[in-house]
SERO-4910 file (N, C-alpha, C, O; in steps of 0.05 Angstrom, whole numbers):
BEGIN
 pado doro    nc1    nc2    nc3   cac1   cac2   cac3    cc1    cc2    cc3    oc1    oc2    oc3
  Met    A   -494    831   2383   -486    827   2357   -452    811   2353   -445    791   2340
  Ile    A   -444    822   2363   -413    806   2365   -412    775   2376   -402    755   2365
  Asp    A   -423    778   2397   -424    762   2415   -443    734   2401   -440    710   2399
  Gln    A   -459    749   2394   -480    728   2363   -465    713   2349   -465    688   2349
  Val    A   -445    731   2332   -434    721   2309   -400    700   2323   -391    680   2313
  Leu    A   -392    712   2341   -375    691   2353   -381    660   2362   -368    639   2361
  Gln    A   -408    666   2371   -424    643   2379   -433    618   2358   -436    594   2359
  Gln    A   -436    636   2342   -453    615   2311   -416    608   2295   -416    590   2279
  Tyr    A   -396    619   2299   -373    617   2296   -354    591   2310   -340    573   2300
  Glu    A   -361    596   2332   -351    571   2346   -369    539   2351   -360    517   2357
  Tyr    A   -396    551   2345   -415    528   2335   -413    519   2306   -432    504   2301
  Ile    A   -399    524   2289   -399    519   2267   -370    506   2271   -370    483   2262
  Lys    A   -353    511   2277   -326    510   2282   -327    484   2303   -305    475   2308
  Tyr    A   -342    474   2313   -339    448   2328   -355    432   2314   -352    408   2316
  Met    A   -379    443   2293   -404    420   2287   -381    405   2261   -374    382   2262
  Val    A   -375    421   2245   -364    416   2216   -338    425   2213   -325    409   2199
  Gly    A   -323    447   2222   -297    458   2218   -296    480   2195   -276    494   2191
  His    A   -317    480   2183   -318    505   2152   -305    527   2155   -302    543   2136
  Val    A   -294    532   2179   -292    561   2180   -251    566   2181   -231    553   2183
  Pro    A   -260    597   2177   -236    598   2165   -212    598   2206   -222    591   2227
  Ser    A   -190    606   2204   -170    598   2232   -169    626   2236   -159    630   2259
  Asp    A   -176    651   2219   -170    674   2241   -196    690   2228   -206    676   2211
  Leu    A   -208    715   2232   -220    732   2231   -216    756   2226   -223    765   2248
  Thr    A   -208    774   2213   -200    800   2207   -226    817   2217   -250    813   2215
  Thr    A   -207    839   2230   -228    863   2235   -247    871   2212   -270    875   2220
  Glu    A   -240    876   2177   -267    876   2158   -276    847   2161   -301    848   2160
  Asn    A   -268    821   2165   -288    792   2168   -311    796   2182   -333    786   2177
  Met    A   -306    817   2210   -318    817   2229   -336    834   2229   -357    830   2242
  Ser    A   -332    861   2212   -356    883   2211   -368    870   2191   -393    872   2194
  Asp    A   -361    854   2166   -379    836   2145   -399    827   2157   -423    831   2152
  Leu    A   -389    808   2180   -404    793   2190   -427    807   2212   -446    794   2221
  Ile    A   -421    829   2217   -437    837   2235   -460    851   2220   -483    846   2227
  His    A   -455    865   2204   -483    876   2184   -490    862   2165   -500    872   2145
  Met    A   -484    823   2167   -509    808   2161   -531    796   2177   -528    779   2195
  Gln    A   -562    809   2166   -571    801   2187   -589    763   2190   -602    757   2211
  Lys    A   -587    750   2172   -589    718   2170   -561    708   2186   -539    719   2187
  Glu    A   -571    685   2196   -558    665   2198   -544    650   2181   -520    647   2182
  Lys    A   -559    640   2166   -556    635   2136   -534    647   2118   -520    632   2105
  Glu    A   -532    677   2119   -524    690   2100   -493    682   2120   -475    669   2108
  Arg    A   -490    687   2140   -460    695   2164   -447    656   2152   -425    650   2144
  Glu    A   -467    640   2154   -461    618   2147   -446    603   2121   -430    585   2120
  Arg    A   -458    618   2101   -449    615   2075   -420    639   2071   -405    635   2051
  Phe    A   -417    658   2088   -392    683   2089   -375    661   2098   -358    653   2082
  Leu    A   -378    646   2126   -353    632   2144   -345    613   2117   -321    610   2110
  Arg    A   -369    601   2103   -355    580   2080   -335    588   2064   -316    576   2056
  Tyr    A   -342    612   2059   -335    624   2036   -298    639   2040   -280    640   2023
  Leu    A   -298    649   2068   -266    650   2081   -255    618   2078   -237    610   2064
  Phe    A   -268    607   2091   -266    578   2091   -241    566   2075   -218    559   2079
  Leu    A   -263    571   2047   -253    563   2019   -233    571   2007   -218    557   1994
  Thr    A   -230    604   2011   -209    623   2006   -182    621   2020   -161    629   2010
  Glu    A   -184    609   2042   -161    599   2064   -144    581   2047   -121    581   2038
  Ser    A   -166    563   2046   -151    527   2045   -141    536   2013   -119    525   2009
  Arg    A   -150    552   1990   -143    546   1972   -113    564   1963    -96    560   1946
  Lys    A   -117    585   1983    -89    608   1986    -69    589   1998    -47    588   1985
  Leu    A    -71    573   2021    -59    551   2026    -48    528   2007    -24    522   2011
  Lys    A    -59    518   1990    -45    498   1975    -40    512   1947    -30    501   1927
  Asp    A    -48    535   1949    -24    553   1925      3    559   1935     24    558   1922
  Arg    A     -1    566   1961     28    570   1973     45    545   1980     69    548   1984
  Gln    A     35    523   1980     49    501   1989     54    483   1960     69    463   1958
  Lys    A     35    498   1932     45    488   1900     73    499   1903     93    486   1903
  Lys    A     70    532   1904     94    554   1907    121    544   1912    142    548   1900
  Ala    A    116    527   1938    136    528   1957    150    501   1944    174    501   1943
  Glu    A    134    475   1933    144    451   1923    161    463   1898    184    455   1896
  Lys    A    151    485   1875    161    485   1853    186    502   1866    207    499   1854
  Ser    A    185    509   1876    211    527   1883    232    513   1892    256    518   1890
  Ala    A    223    497   1902    250    476   1926    260    457   1897    283    451   1893
  Gln    A    236    449   1878    242    433   1846    259    445   1836    280    432   1831
  Tyr    A    259    474   1827    272    490   1815    300    491   1821    318    485   1805
  Gln    A    303    499   1852    325    500   1858    345    478   1864    369    482   1870
  Gln    A    334    456   1862    340    426   1861    361    421   1836    385    416   1834
  Phe    A    334    426   1816    345    429   1790    372    443   1784    394    433   1777
  Asn    A    365    471   1789    389    490   1784    418    476   1793    437    475   1778
  Glu    A    419    466   1824    441    462   1838    455    423   1821    474    409   1827
  Gln    A    437    420   1805    447    389   1785    459    397   1770    481    386   1765
  Arg    A    450    420   1756    462    429   1727    488    431   1722    495    455   1724
  Ser    A    508    414   1715    539    421   1719    536    438   1697    541    459   1707
  Glu    A    531    444   1670    536    458   1650    529    489   1663    549    502   1658
  Arg    A    511    505   1676    506    526   1690    536    541   1692    553    529   1707
  Thr    A    543    559   1683    564    576   1693    547    610   1681    527    612   1666
  Phe    A    559    627   1691    554    651   1701    575    676   1687    600    674   1687
  Gly    A    564    696   1677    584    712   1669    582    716   1641    568    701   1627
  Ile    A    599    741   1626    597    744   1601    626    730   1586    629    729   1562
  Phe    A    644    721   1606    665    708   1595    669    670   1602    661    657   1621
  Asp    A    681    665   1583    683    630   1588    715    628   1606    726    650   1612
  Glu    A    722    614   1611    734    595   1631    764    606   1615    782    610   1631
  His    A    771    610   1587    788    617   1577    786    651   1568    797    657   1547
  Gly    A    772    674   1585    766    700   1576    754    702   1550    760    722   1538
  Glu    A    738    685   1537    727    695   1511    701    705   1514    694    703   1538
  Leu    A    687    713   1502    658    724   1509    649    698   1500    655    685   1480
  Ser    A    633    692   1518    610    671   1518    585    669   1511    570    667   1531
  Tyr    A    572    669   1486    545    678   1488    529    648   1486    531    631   1468
  Arg    A    512    648   1508    501    628   1516    479    637   1539    478    661   1547
  Leu    A    462    619   1548    445    625   1566    455    625   1586    471    607   1591
  Trp    A    451    646   1608    470    665   1638    496    669   1623    515    674   1638
  Gly    A    499    669   1607    515    690   1593    516    709   1582    497    723   1589
  Asn    A    532    722   1565    532    741   1545    511    742   1523    520    732   1502
  Thr    A    485    749   1521    466    745   1506    447    774   1497    438    791   1512
  Leu    A    446    774   1466    422    801   1464    407    810   1473    403    834   1480
  Met    A    391    780   1476    361    788   1491    360    787   1521    370    772   1538
  Ser    A    349    801   1522    341    810   1555    317    810   1557    303    816   1538
  Arg    A    305    799   1586    283    789   1591    263    806   1613    265    816   1636
  Ile    A    243    803   1595    219    823   1589    194    809   1607    177    798   1593
  Asn    A    191    810   1634    171    802   1650    140    812   1631    135    825   1612
  Ala    A    124    794   1652     98    792   1643     81    810   1643     62    811   1628
  Arg    A     88    834   1672     80    859   1673     82    883   1651     65    899   1644
  Cys    A    113    880   1640    121    896   1633    100    900   1602     95    921   1591
  Ile    A     92    871   1592     92    863   1568     60    873   1570     54    886   1550
  Ser    A     39    870   1590     10    880   1592     14    906   1593     -1    916   1577
  His    A     29    924   1605     36    950   1602     38    968   1575     29    989   1567
  Leu    A     55    943   1564     58    955   1528     41    948   1516     39    959   1494
  Arg    A     21    928   1523     -9    930   1502    -24    949   1522    -28    970   1510
  Thr    A    -33    950   1545    -49    966   1554    -49    995   1549    -70   1007   1544
  Glu    A    -22   1009   1549    -30   1040   1547    -37   1053   1516    -53   1071   1515
  Pro    A    -27   1044   1495    -41   1059   1479    -73   1046   1473    -90   1063   1465
  Lys    A    -80   1022   1476   -119   1019   1475   -123   1043   1495   -135   1061   1484
  Leu    A   -114   1050   1529   -129   1068   1539   -119   1094   1531   -130   1113   1541
  Arg    A   -102   1098   1516    -90   1133   1507   -109   1137   1487   -121   1158   1485
  Tyr    A   -113   1114   1466   -129   1118   1445   -159   1118   1455   -172   1133   1441
  Ala    A   -177   1103   1478   -200   1109   1484   -202   1135   1492   -217   1150   1480
  Ser    A   -187   1144   1512   -196   1168   1526   -184   1190   1499   -178   1211   1511
  Leu    A   -180   1193   1478   -177   1209   1461   -203   1210   1435   -214   1229   1425
  Phe    A   -206   1182   1430   -222   1181   1411   -247   1158   1408   -263   1153   1389
  Gly    A   -243   1147   1438   -273   1129   1450   -295   1139   1453   -299   1162   1460
  Gln    A   -317   1118   1447   -343   1135   1454   -339   1122   1485   -325   1104   1495
  Lys    A   -355   1140   1495   -360   1144   1533   -371   1122   1541   -369   1110   1520
  Leu    A   -376   1113   1550   -391   1090   1567   -393   1095   1600   -373   1102   1612
  Ile    A   -414   1092   1612   -421   1097   1637   -420   1068   1659   -427   1047   1647
  Ile    A   -414   1066   1682   -423   1042   1692   -434   1061   1719   -422   1080   1728
  Asp    A   -458   1050   1728   -469   1067   1749   -465   1052   1782   -478   1035   1795
  Leu    A   -456   1058   1784   -450   1047   1818   -464   1055   1839   -457   1063   1861
  Asp    A   -488   1053   1827   -505   1073   1857   -531   1045   1873   -554   1051   1878
  Tyr    A   -521   1022   1878   -533   1006   1881   -535    981   1892   -550    962   1890
  Asp    A   -506    988   1910   -503    983   1932   -525    972   1964   -522    953   1979
  Glu    A   -540    989   1964   -554    984   1981   -584    959   1968   -602    947   1980
  Leu    A   -580    960   1955   -603    932   1942   -582    911   1936   -595    891   1928
  Met    A   -562    908   1935   -550    885   1934   -536    878   1967   -535    894   1986
  Thr    A   -528    851   1966   -517    839   1988   -484    838   1993   -474    845   1971
  Leu    A   -471    835   2006   -440    834   2007   -428    818   1983   -412    827   1966
  Ser    A   -437    793   1984   -432    774   1964   -433    783   1934   -421    773   1915
  Glu    A   -449    802   1935   -464    805   1907   -448    827   1901   -439    826   1878
  Cys    A   -441    849   1915   -418    862   1913   -394    864   1900   -383    878   1883
  Arg    A   -388    843   1918   -358    830   1912   -365    814   1884   -346    814   1867
  Ile    A   -381    803   1879   -378    786   1852   -380    805   1833   -370    802   1810
  Gln    A   -397    832   1840   -397    852   1820   -370    861   1814   -364    864   1790
  Val    A   -351    866   1836   -335    871   1829   -314    857   1813   -307    869   1792
  Arg    A   -304    836   1817   -306    816   1790   -302    809   1760   -285    802   1744
  His    A   -335    820   1765   -344    835   1736   -327    854   1718   -315    852   1697
  Ile    A   -333    871   1738   -320    903   1731   -294    892   1722   -288    898   1699
  Val    A   -272    873   1739   -250    874   1731   -242    860   1701   -224    866   1686
  Met    A   -262    841   1699   -262    828   1674   -275    843   1645   -272    839   1621
  Met    A   -287    858   1659   -302    878   1638   -278    894   1632   -274    891   1608
  Met    A   -262    908   1640   -248    929   1634   -218    908   1623   -199    913   1609
  Val    A   -224    892   1633   -188    875   1608   -207    872   1584   -198    883   1563
  Asn    A   -238    858   1582   -243    853   1558   -249    876   1544   -249    876   1520
  Asn    A   -253    899   1558   -257    915   1534   -230    922   1515   -235    923   1491
  Leu    A   -207    925   1523   -185    929   1514   -174    908   1494   -153    911   1481
  Ser    A   -190    884   1492   -190    872   1467   -197    880   1445   -186    873   1424
  Tyr    A   -216    896   1446   -224    912   1420   -214    923   1402   -191    925   1410
  Ser    A   -216    934   1375   -198    949   1365   -213    975   1376   -196    992   1378
  Glu    A   -228    981   1381   -240   1009   1397   -251   1005   1419   -275   1006   1425
  Pro    A   -231   1000   1433   -255   1002   1463   -263   1029   1475   -254   1050   1466
  Tyr    A   -281   1026   1495   -301   1048   1502   -282   1067   1533   -264   1058   1548
  Asp    A   -289   1083   1533   -268   1105   1548   -286   1101   1575   -300   1121   1581
  Ile    A   -288   1080   1590   -310   1078   1613   -306   1091   1637   -287   1086   1652
  Tyr    A   -324   1112   1641   -326   1124   1671   -349   1110   1693   -372   1107   1685
  Phe    A   -343   1104   1716   -359   1091   1740   -364   1124   1754   -347   1141   1756
  Thr    A   -400   1128   1765   -410   1141   1771   -421   1137   1797   -425   1114   1805
  Asn    A   -426   1160   1814   -440   1147   1839   -417   1136   1858   -424   1118   1874
  Cys    A   -394   1144   1857   -377   1123   1868   -372   1131   1890   -361   1153   1892
  Asp    A   -378   1112   1919   -372   1121   1948   -360   1099   1961   -369   1078   1969
  His    A   -334   1110   1962   -318   1091   1982   -320   1082   2000   -302   1068   2009
  Thr    A   -339   1088   2011   -350   1075   2039   -369   1053   2041   -377   1041   2061
  Lys    A   -375   1049   2017   -389   1018   2009   -376   1002   1998   -355   1008   1988
  Pro    A   -387    978   1996   -372    949   1990   -360    949   1968   -339    936   1968
  Thr    A   -371    964   1941   -362    955   1919   -343    974   1911   -334    969   1889
  Met    A   -333    996   1924   -311   1006   1924   -287   1003   1935   -265   1008   1925
  Lys    A   -295    994   1963   -281    983   1985   -268    954   1972   -245    947   1970
  Ser    A   -289    941   1964   -274    912   1941   -255    915   1922   -237    900   1914
  Leu    A   -262    946   1911   -247    947   1885   -220    952   1883   -203    946   1866
  Glu    A   -217    970   1914   -191    986   1925   -162    954   1920   -140    965   1913
  Lys    A   -161    944   1920   -142    922   1921   -142    913   1890   -126    895   1885
  Tyr    A   -155    921   1870   -139    926   1843   -124    950   1832   -112    952   1811
  Tyr    A   -126    971   1853   -115    993   1840    -93    987   1826    -90    995   1803
  Glu    A    -77    974   1837    -51    968   1828    -45    958   1805    -26    966   1792
  Thr    A    -63    937   1794    -59    914   1779    -73    931   1750    -90    949   1752
  Thr    A    -63    921   1728    -69    932   1695    -97    920   1697   -104    898   1706
  Pro    A   -111    941   1685   -113    970   1668   -122    993   1698   -123   1017   1692
  Phe    A   -125    988   1714   -129   1006   1735   -107   1023   1738   -109   1048   1735
  Ser    A    -85   1008   1744    -60   1035   1754    -56   1054   1736    -45   1075   1739
  Gln    A    -67   1043   1714    -53   1063   1688    -77   1084   1669    -78   1092   1645
  Leu    A    -97   1087   1697   -118   1100   1692   -121   1131   1708   -111   1134   1731
  Ala    A   -131   1146   1698   -128   1178   1710   -154   1169   1735   -177   1166   1729
  Phe    A   -143   1165   1760   -171   1155   1777   -185   1170   1777   -207   1165   1767
  Asp    A   -180   1197   1787   -195   1220   1795   -223   1225   1769   -246   1230   1775
  Asp    A   -217   1222   1750   -227   1230   1729   -244   1214   1712   -258   1222   1694
  His    A   -242   1185   1723   -252   1160   1710   -272   1147   1738   -290   1130   1734
  Phe    A   -269   1155   1761   -290   1143   1785   -296   1168   1801   -284   1178   1820
  Leu    A   -319   1175   1787   -335   1199   1796   -351   1192   1817   -364   1171   1817
  Ser    A   -352   1213   1841   -368   1210   1858   -399   1222   1862   -417   1221   1878
  Lys    A   -394   1233   1838   -421   1260   1822   -428   1235   1808   -415   1215   1803
  Ser    A   -458   1243   1804   -475   1238   1789   -471   1238   1754   -464   1259   1742
  Tyr    A   -475   1222   1744   -474   1228   1718   -485   1247   1704   -469   1259   1689
  Leu    A   -517   1256   1704   -521   1275   1702   -506   1305   1701   -506   1323   1684
  Asp    A   -497   1301   1721   -470   1327   1727   -445   1332   1715   -430   1351   1719
  Ala    A   -440   1306   1694   -419   1310   1683   -417   1303   1657   -396   1299   1645
  Phe    A   -445   1300   1645   -439   1293   1623   -477   1301   1610   -498   1300   1622
  Asn    A   -470   1307   1583   -500   1316   1575   -514   1309   1570   -509   1289   1556
  Lys    A   -544   1315   1576   -570   1288   1594   -582   1284   1566   -596   1265   1562
  Asp    A   -576   1303   1542   -589   1299   1516   -571   1274   1504   -580   1263   1484
  Gln    A   -553   1268   1512   -535   1234   1498   -540   1222   1524   -517   1215   1525
  Leu    A   -547   1216   1540   -549   1186   1556   -572   1168   1555   -595   1176   1557
  Val    A   -567   1148   1552   -586   1132   1547   -586   1103   1561   -573   1084   1553
  Tyr    A   -603   1103   1583   -604   1072   1605   -604   1051   1592   -617   1051   1572
  Leu    A   -588   1026   1600   -597   1002   1586   -607   1001   1611   -595   1009   1631
  Thr    A   -638    985   1608   -646    964   1629   -669    951   1622   -687    960   1608
  Pro    A   -666    925   1634   -687    900   1619   -714    907   1629   -733    892   1624
  Asn    A   -718    930   1645   -753    935   1645   -756    954   1631   -777    966   1638
  Ala    A   -743    965   1611   -756    990   1592   -775    986   1577   -776    962   1569
  Thr    A   -791    999   1571   -817    989   1550   -806    991   1528   -819    977   1512
  Glu    A   -785   1005   1513   -782   1013   1488   -761    998   1481   -747    993   1501
  Lys    A   -752    989   1457   -736    962   1455   -714    980   1435   -722    995   1418
  Met    A   -683    975   1442   -661    987   1428   -664    975   1393   -663    951   1389
  Gln    A   -666    993   1373   -671    981   1342   -648    979   1341   -640    956   1344
  Glu    A   -623   1003   1338   -602    999   1326   -581   1015   1347   -588   1032   1363
  Tyr    A   -558   1008   1343   -533   1018   1359   -529   1052   1335   -527   1056   1310
  Asn    A   -528   1070   1366   -514   1089   1362   -489   1110   1374   -486   1120   1396
  His    A   -474   1111   1349   -447   1109   1371   -452   1141   1373   -429   1147   1379
  Asp    A   -464   1164   1372   -459   1192   1389   -475   1189   1412   -475   1209   1427
  Asp    A   -495   1160   1420   -497   1173   1453   -481   1161   1472   -462   1149   1462
  Ile    A   -483   1160   1499   -470   1159   1517   -487   1126   1531   -500   1131   1551
  Tyr    A   -488   1115   1528   -496   1087   1544   -491   1091   1570   -472   1104   1578
  Ile    A   -512   1077   1590   -507   1075   1625   -518   1043   1623   -541   1035   1618
  Val    A   -498   1032   1629   -500   1011   1644   -508   1004   1677   -487   1008   1689
  Gly    A   -524    997   1691   -527    996   1721   -503    970   1729   -498    949   1717
  Gly    A   -494    981   1750   -476    962   1765   -489    951   1780   -480    950   1803
  Phe    A   -517    935   1774   -531    921   1803   -536    890   1787   -549    883   1768
  Leu    A   -521    879   1805   -530    842   1803   -549    833   1834   -546    833   1858
  Asp    A   -572    825   1809   -590    814   1830   -587    773   1819   -597    762   1799
  Lys    A   -572    764   1837   -576    737   1843   -597    726   1854   -603    703   1850
  Ser    A   -611    743   1872   -636    726   1869   -659    725   1855   -681    715   1860
  Cys    A   -651    737   1836   -680    736   1809   -697    745   1818   -718    733   1811
  Leu    A   -701    767   1835   -724    785   1833   -730    805   1814   -745    823   1822
  Asn    A   -723    805   1795   -726    821   1777   -729    849   1786   -752    859   1783
  Lys    A   -712    863   1796   -724    892   1812   -719    912   1791   -698    914   1779
  Pro    A   -746    928   1786   -736    952   1763   -717    963   1774   -708    971   1753
  Ala    A   -701    973   1792   -685    994   1799   -675   1014   1788   -674   1036   1797
  Ser    A   -662   1002   1757   -646   1026   1738   -674   1032   1726   -679   1055   1721
  His    A   -691   1012   1721   -721   1027   1708   -730   1050   1719   -732   1070   1706
  Met    A   -737   1049   1749   -748   1067   1762   -729   1093   1764   -740   1115   1765
  Lys    A   -701   1091   1764   -688   1114   1774   -684   1127   1736   -684   1151   1732
  Ala    A   -682   1110   1715   -681   1129   1702   -701   1149   1692   -698   1170   1680
  Thr    A   -727   1135   1702   -757   1146   1688   -751   1172   1716   -755   1194   1706
  Arg    A   -744   1172   1739   -745   1192   1757   -729   1212   1741   -734   1236   1740
  Glu    A   -708   1200   1730   -690   1222   1723   -696   1236   1699   -688   1259   1693
  Gly    A   -715   1217   1680   -720   1231   1653   -701   1225   1634   -699   1239   1614
  Ile    A   -689   1208   1636   -675   1191   1618   -680   1182   1601   -697   1165   1608
  Arg    A   -676   1179   1572   -687   1157   1550   -668   1128   1556   -644   1127   1562
  Gln    A   -685   1107   1553   -675   1080   1564   -686   1065   1547   -708   1071   1537
  Tyr    A   -672   1042   1540   -682   1020   1525   -672    990   1536   -656    987   1555
  Arg    A   -682    974   1524   -688    944   1525   -664    935   1507   -655    949   1489
  Leu    A   -655    913   1513   -641    903   1492   -666    881   1477   -683    869   1490
  Pro    A   -663    877   1450   -685    860   1439   -668    823   1446   -656    809   1429
  Leu    A   -672    819   1468   -660    785   1476   -685    766   1462   -680    749   1444
  Asp    A   -709    772   1471   -727    747   1462   -729    747   1433   -735    726   1422
  Glu    A   -725    771   1417   -726    776   1396   -707    749   1375   -717    735   1358
  His    A   -685    749   1383   -656    741   1372   -650    714   1393   -634    701   1380
  Val    A   -653    705   1408   -648    682   1431   -667    666   1440   -685    678   1452
  Val    A   -667    646   1438   -681    628   1449   -667    609   1474   -647    595   1471
  Trp    A   -680    613   1495   -666    623   1526   -679    579   1534   -697    567   1524
  Gly    A   -659    570   1553   -655    551   1558   -670    556   1586   -666    575   1601
  Ser    A   -695    525   1593   -712    525   1612   -694    537   1633   -670    535   1632
  Gly    A   -709    553   1658   -697    560   1684   -678    575   1674   -666    581   1696
  Ser    A   -663    588   1654   -642    608   1655   -655    638   1653   -670    648   1637
  Ser    A   -641    650   1679   -646    672   1681   -639    695   1661   -615    696   1655
  Lys    A   -656    715   1648   -648    725   1623   -631    757   1634   -627    776   1619
  His    A   -624    757   1660   -611    777   1676   -582    775   1660   -575    752   1653
  Leu    A   -569    792   1654   -538    802   1637   -518    813   1656   -521    836   1665
  Cys    A   -494    797   1663   -481    824   1678   -464    846   1668   -460    846   1643
  Ile    A   -453    865   1683   -443    884   1666   -425    873   1647   -426    875   1623
  Met    A   -412    863   1658   -390    844   1631   -402    837   1604   -393    844   1582
  His    A   -421    824   1607   -437    819   1582   -452    837   1567   -463    834   1546
  Met    A   -450    860   1585   -467    873   1563   -452    900   1557   -459    918   1542
  Val    A   -430    899   1572   -406    919   1548   -393    898   1526   -382    905   1505
  Gly    A   -396    873   1534   -390    858   1501   -410    856   1477   -403    856   1453
  Ile    A   -438    854   1489   -443    866   1475   -446    891   1459   -442    891   1434
  Leu    A   -453    916   1474   -439    937   1460   -417    938   1439   -417    948   1416
  Asn    A   -397    924   1451   -372    933   1433   -375    907   1412   -356    904   1397
  Ser    A   -394    889   1410   -395    879   1381   -412    899   1363   -403    909   1342
  Leu    A   -438    904   1375   -448    928   1360   -437    943   1349   -443    947   1325
  Lys    A   -417    956   1360   -406    987   1352   -387    972   1331   -381    989   1314
  Glu    A   -374    945   1326   -356    937   1311   -375    936   1288   -365    936   1266
  Gly    A   -402    933   1290   -419    939   1264   -429    906   1260   -438    899   1238
  Asn    A   -429    886   1283   -446    863   1274   -472    861   1278   -485    880   1285
  Asp    A   -478    846   1274   -508    849   1275   -519    826   1298   -506    805   1303
  Trp    A   -555    836   1318   -557    829   1331   -562    800   1337   -564    793   1361
  Ser    A   -563    783   1318   -565    754   1325   -542    738   1327   -546    717   1340
  Thr    A   -516    743   1317   -480    744   1327   -481    761   1341   -464    751   1356
  Thr    A   -487    785   1353   -480    795   1380   -488    774   1405   -476    766   1424
  Leu    A   -513    771   1393   -521    760   1424   -518    732   1434   -522    723   1457
  Gln    A   -507    718   1406   -503    691   1403   -475    689   1421   -472    673   1439
  Thr    A   -459    705   1414   -429    701   1423   -422    714   1450   -403    707   1465
  Asn    A   -438    732   1454   -439    741   1483   -454    732   1508   -451    737   1532
  Ile    A   -466    722   1498   -488    711   1520   -472    680   1527   -464    664   1510
  Pro    A   -471    679   1555   -465    647   1563   -478    629   1552   -502    633   1553
  Lys    A   -470    602   1537   -478    589   1531   -490    567   1552   -503    549   1541
  Arg    A   -488    565   1578   -511    552   1593   -538    571   1590   -558    556   1591
  Lys    A   -546    601   1587   -566    603   1585   -589    602   1565   -612    608   1571
  Leu    A   -581    594   1540   -581    592   1522   -598    560   1509   -590    539   1518
  Lys    A   -609    559   1498   -614    527   1487   -606    516   1467   -606    526   1445
  Asp    A   -595    487   1476   -578    483   1450   -592    477   1422   -613    466   1419
  Asn    A   -574    488   1403   -583    486   1381   -600    464   1368   -622    467   1357
  Glu    A   -586    443   1371   -605    408   1365   -629    410   1380   -647    398   1369
  Val    A   -634    423   1404   -651    417   1418   -672    440   1401   -696    435   1395
  Val    A   -660    461   1397   -684    478   1382   -690    473   1352   -706    486   1339
  Leu    A   -671    449   1339   -679    438   1310   -700    420   1307   -717    414   1290
  Arg    A   -691    408   1339   -712    384   1338   -740    395   1348   -760    383   1338
  Glu    A   -744    413   1363   -771    427   1368   -780    441   1343   -804    442   1341
  Glu    A   -771    451   1328   -785    464   1307   -795    444   1281   -814    448   1266
  Glu    A   -774    422   1281   -789    398   1268   -807    387   1275   -827    382   1261
  Lys    A   -805    379   1306   -839    371   1322   -867    394   1309   -888    389   1297
  Arg    A   -856    416   1318   -881    436   1303   -884    433   1277   -907    435   1269
  Arg    A   -870    429   1263   -874    430   1228   -885    404   1223   -904    405   1207
  Val    A   -881    381   1232   -896    356   1231   -924    353   1238   -941    342   1225
  Ala    A   -930    369   1271   -953    370   1275   -980    390   1248  -1000    385   1235
  Tyr    A   -961    414   1254   -977    436   1234   -983    411   1202  -1005    411   1190
  Leu    A   -965    396   1196   -972    383   1173   -991    366   1176  -1008    367   1159
  Arg    A   -993    348   1195  -1020    334   1205  -1036    346   1216  -1057    335   1214
  Arg    A  -1038    369   1229  -1066    386   1233  -1080    391   1191  -1099    383   1178
  Lys    A  -1054    407   1186  -1070    411   1156  -1082    385   1137  -1102    385   1124
  Leu    A  -1061    362   1141  -1076    343   1135  -1108    333   1141  -1125    326   1126
  Ser    A  -1109    336   1161  -1135    331   1179  -1153    347   1164  -1171    342   1147
  Ile    A  -1145    369   1177  -1173    388   1158  -1178    384   1132  -1201    383   1126
  Glu    A  -1159    381   1111  -1163    375   1086  -1188    359   1080  -1209    363   1066
  Lys    A  -1174    329   1103  -1187    308   1097  -1218    307   1107  -1234    290   1099
  Asp    A  -1223    325   1123  -1252    329   1143  -1272    348   1116  -1296    349   1110
  Asn    A  -1245    361   1105  -1264    382   1077  -1273    365   1059  -1295    369   1049
  Phe    A  -1259    343   1053  -1259    327   1031  -1289    314   1031  -1308    314   1015
  Asn    A  -1282    297   1067  -1313    286   1069  -1330    292   1071  -1350    279   1070
  Leu    A  -1328    325   1077  -1354    341   1079  -1370    345   1053  -1395    343   1051
  Ser    A  -1350    354   1031  -1358    359   1006  -1375    327    995  -1398    322    987
  Lys    A  -1357    314    999  -1373    287    991  -1397    277    998  -1410    261    985
  Leu    A  -1403    286   1018  -1424    284   1041  -1450    294   1028  -1471    282   1022
  Gln    A  -1442    327   1025  -1458    343   1012  -1473    336    980  -1496    339    973
  Gln    A  -1449    325    966  -1452    313    940  -1477    296    936  -1498    300    924
  Gln    A  -1465    270    954  -1490    250    957  -1512    255    967  -1532    242    961
  Leu    A  -1512    279    986  -1549    289    997  -1557    301    968  -1576    289    958
  Leu    A  -1546    319    955  -1562    329    925  -1570    316    913  -1580    323    892
***
């Protein structure tokens, strides 16, 4: 298998050149686990584009650093120290000042810590089920990780954020492996990792009577938001749009209540749009409902605009249907009038 991967790497490198300059051990491991040549080709192109982007970023950073260094060297008025040339206190930039520099990381920590503390003490619990790695490709797992990071950041933007738990975490599988590089970033670095990333199932950690699995294949529709329930969102990203009822089958097997969101009742979908929502959008919808918004406002705000039909198109279609209905009605009334007139003539 290794020889096959290397042959494909050399072939693509010779034909189009869209391959990375080097393959790490992790890259080789990922390529070996891919069964299809097309999938390996897409992954090599992804590595090539990622490497090219990082190279451009490094070049831009070096250029900006050189420009800044040149700018500082040309500034004749710039002096250092809290005293001027006469020995007096100098209140100026690069001198004595009451203001200290606070970097973006410190500000982010100051904003994040109170929200996380509040969520841990008083927030409603929310579960992300990471038990679907076997049903996703490697690229889907990595896209899922990016959605998790954005979901965690967006959750803290609400006034009453969720206390989010991850269950069925397996550190040998792609999702948790890809998530490792974010452990030192906000807000993951401020979480009690062992308490929020659980290797066990949610059935072993929470009261089963409170659990509600949100799945698109459920037969029962979610009517209203319940602040006492613990909602479960499946960490399953299906880019192939095969509509696999994985979460529905799992919830049915475990005997957990399950609901689906009333999407079709409040949203007009665009042609060819997938009705599947990632966990980032699902948590946004739940947060909006928790704040008291109605279904229409919540769904219109949190579902990506590319999935929805444009409002002007919807209004034009409704006008066409109204005109067609009026024409049919007038036609029926005209036919009835002619029929009654003919009957009177016969009598």
